[in-house]
C-alpha positions as CSV (number, residue, x, y, z in Angstrom):
1,X,109.8,-11.5,-12.1
2,X,109.4,-15.2,-11.0
3,X,107.6,-16.5,-14.1
4,X,106.4,-19.9,-12.9
5,X,104.9,-18.3,-9.8
6,X,102.3,-16.6,-12.0
7,X,102.0,-19.7,-14.2
8,X,101.1,-21.7,-11.1
9,X,98.7,-19.1,-9.9
10,X,96.8,-18.6,-13.2
11,X,94.0,-21.1,-12.7
12,X,93.2,-20.0,-9.2
13,X,94.0,-16.3,-9.7
14,X,90.4,-14.9,-9.9
15,X,89.6,-15.2,-6.2
16,X,86.6,-13.4,-4.7
17,X,89.0,-10.9,-3.1
18,X,90.8,-10.2,-6.4
19,X,87.5,-9.8,-8.2
20,X,86.3,-7.3,-5.6
21,X,89.5,-5.3,-5.8
22,X,89.3,-5.4,-9.6
23,X,85.7,-3.9,-9.4
24,X,87.1,-1.0,-7.3
25,X,89.9,-0.4,-9.8
26,X,87.6,-0.5,-12.8
27,X,85.3,2.0,-11.1
28,X,88.3,4.4,-10.6
29,X,89.7,3.9,-14.1
30,X,86.4,4.3,-16.0
31,X,86.2,8.2,-15.7
32,X,89.8,8.4,-17.0
33,X,88.8,6.7,-20.3
34,X,85.2,7.7,-20.7
35,X,85.6,9.5,-24.0
36,X,87.8,6.9,-25.6
37,X,85.5,5.0,-28.0
38,X,87.9,5.6,-30.9
39,X,91.0,4.8,-28.9
40,X,93.2,1.7,-28.4
41,X,94.1,0.4,-24.9
42,X,96.9,-1.8,-23.8
43,X,96.4,-3.5,-20.4
44,X,100.1,-4.3,-19.6
45,X,100.5,-7.1,-17.0
46,X,96.8,-7.8,-17.6
47,X,96.9,-11.2,-15.9
48,X,93.5,-12.9,-16.5
49,X,91.9,-9.7,-17.7
50,X,90.0,-9.0,-14.5
51,X,90.4,-5.2,-15.0
52,X,91.0,-4.8,-18.7
53,X,88.1,-6.8,-20.0
54,X,85.7,-4.9,-17.8
55,X,86.8,-1.7,-19.7
56,X,86.6,-3.2,-23.2
57,X,83.2,-1.6,-24.1
58,X,84.7,1.9,-23.5
59,X,87.4,1.7,-26.2
60,X,87.8,0.7,-29.8
61,X,90.1,-2.1,-29.0
62,X,92.0,-3.6,-26.1
63,X,95.2,-5.7,-26.0
64,X,95.9,-7.7,-22.9
65,X,99.6,-8.1,-22.6
66,X,101.2,-10.4,-20.1
67,X,104.4,-12.4,-19.6
68,X,102.5,-15.4,-18.3
69,X,101.1,-17.7,-21.0
70,X,98.7,-19.4,-18.5
71,X,97.2,-16.1,-17.3
72,X,96.6,-15.1,-21.0
73,X,94.9,-18.5,-21.6
74,X,92.4,-17.8,-18.8
75,X,91.9,-14.3,-20.3
76,X,91.4,-15.7,-23.8
77,X,88.8,-18.1,-22.5
78,X,86.9,-15.2,-21.0
79,X,87.1,-13.3,-24.3
80,X,85.7,-16.3,-26.2
81,X,83.0,-17.1,-23.6
82,X,81.8,-13.5,-23.4
83,X,82.1,-12.9,-27.2
84,X,84.3,-9.8,-26.7
85,X,85.1,-8.9,-30.3
86,X,87.5,-6.0,-29.7
87,X,89.9,-7.8,-27.3
88,X,93.1,-9.7,-28.1
89,X,95.9,-11.2,-26.0
90,X,99.7,-10.9,-26.5
91,X,102.4,-12.9,-24.7
92,X,105.4,-10.6,-24.2
93,X,107.5,-9.0,-21.5
94,X,108.5,-5.3,-21.9
95,X,111.2,-5.8,-19.3
96,X,112.9,-8.2,-21.7
97,X,112.1,-6.7,-25.1
98,X,110.9,-3.2,-26.2
99,X,107.4,-2.9,-27.5
100,X,106.9,-2.5,-31.2
101,X,103.2,-1.8,-30.8
102,X,101.5,1.4,-29.7
103,X,98.2,2.4,-28.1
104,X,96.4,5.6,-27.1
105,X,96.1,4.4,-23.5
106,X,98.3,2.1,-21.4
107,X,97.0,0.7,-18.2
108,X,99.2,-0.9,-15.6
109,X,97.3,-2.2,-12.6
110,X,99.4,-3.7,-9.7
111,X,102.3,-4.3,-12.1
112,X,105.1,-1.9,-11.2
113,X,105.4,-3.5,-7.7
114,X,106.6,-6.7,-9.4
115,X,109.2,-5.1,-11.7
116,X,112.6,-4.5,-10.1
117,X,113.6,-1.7,-12.4
118,X,110.7,0.8,-12.3
119,X,112.4,3.4,-14.5
120,X,113.0,0.9,-17.3
121,X,109.5,-0.4,-17.4
122,X,108.0,3.2,-17.2
123,X,110.3,4.1,-20.2
124,X,109.0,1.1,-22.2
125,X,105.4,2.0,-21.4
126,X,106.1,5.6,-22.5
127,X,107.4,4.1,-25.8
128,X,104.3,2.1,-26.2
129,X,102.1,5.2,-26.2
130,X,101.1,7.3,-29.1
131,X,101.9,11.0,-28.9
132,X,99.4,12.6,-26.5
133,X,98.6,9.1,-25.1
134,X,97.7,8.5,-21.5
135,X,99.4,6.2,-19.0
136,X,97.2,5.0,-16.1
137,X,99.0,3.4,-13.1
138,X,97.2,1.7,-10.3
139,X,99.4,0.6,-7.4
140,X,100.0,0.6,-3.7
141,X,101.3,3.5,-1.6
142,X,104.6,2.7,0.1
143,X,104.1,0.5,3.1
144,X,107.1,-0.3,5.4
145,X,105.3,-3.3,6.9
146,X,105.5,-5.1,3.5
147,X,108.6,-7.1,3.2
148,X,108.7,-9.6,0.3
149,X,111.6,-10.6,-1.9
150,X,109.5,-10.5,-5.1
151,X,107.8,-7.1,-4.8
152,X,108.5,-3.4,-4.0
153,X,106.7,-2.3,-0.8
154,X,104.8,0.3,-2.8
155,X,105.5,3.8,-4.0
156,X,105.9,7.3,-2.6
157,X,103.8,9.8,-4.7
158,X,106.6,12.4,-5.1
159,X,109.2,9.8,-6.1
160,X,106.9,8.3,-8.7
161,X,106.0,11.7,-10.0
162,X,109.7,12.6,-10.3
163,X,110.4,9.3,-12.2
164,X,107.5,9.8,-14.6
165,X,108.7,13.4,-15.3
166,X,112.2,12.2,-16.0
167,X,110.9,9.7,-18.6
168,X,109.0,12.6,-20.3
169,X,105.4,12.4,-19.0
170,X,103.5,15.7,-18.5
171,X,100.3,16.6,-16.6
172,X,101.0,14.0,-14.0
173,X,98.4,13.5,-11.3
174,X,98.5,11.0,-8.4
175,X,95.9,10.5,-5.8
176,X,94.8,7.8,-3.3
177,X,91.3,6.3,-3.8
178,X,91.0,3.3,-1.6
179,X,92.3,1.8,1.6
180,X,91.6,-1.8,2.5
181,X,92.6,-4.5,5.0
182,X,95.0,-7.3,4.1
183,X,95.2,-6.3,0.4
184,X,98.9,-6.0,0.0
185,X,100.9,-9.1,1.0
186,X,98.5,-9.6,3.8
187,X,99.0,-6.0,5.1
188,X,96.5,-3.1,5.1
189,X,97.2,-0.8,2.3
190,X,96.2,2.3,0.3
191,X,95.8,2.2,-3.5
192,X,96.6,5.2,-5.7
193,X,95.8,6.1,-9.3
194,X,98.4,8.0,-11.3
195,X,97.9,9.5,-14.8
196,X,100.3,11.1,-17.1
197,X,100.4,12.2,-20.8
198,X,103.1,11.5,-23.3
């Protein structure tokens, strides 16, 4: 992942389009964690916390994890400004080091497409979950029009399901929930939500 790219983007990351997309994602994720008041949540690849912080009132605690220090500084400013007492940030990269922390729920929203080795990151996310914990993935369906050196061009449901199964997830569900114009590297795209239990 090109680190400095995200560092440069951090201050201007929360565009109107990204905020709108985050609202759509939050609406989709909320039913998945509606009975989680006593649970811990890791938002991995949280960026500025656009999605994660909007879910903070549904869980006992939330940890925003990102490999961009600047993104987390923006997230920390939001936490302080909005007096969110159950949220913290952590600067780390699961593609470089294995997580030593665990949570009941791990959310990865538009993260997998940036990670070259999908299986390795999914394995690390599995390790970061408590037994019986839930992984929630939000990402884009495969789109052959997308051609970018820094991102995958999305995921095929069956292939992702196979990979999640190989890692050890059970009760895997994947479904599309939104299609939009110019939302994936300036191409029209469809977003899916995938859930699996450790």
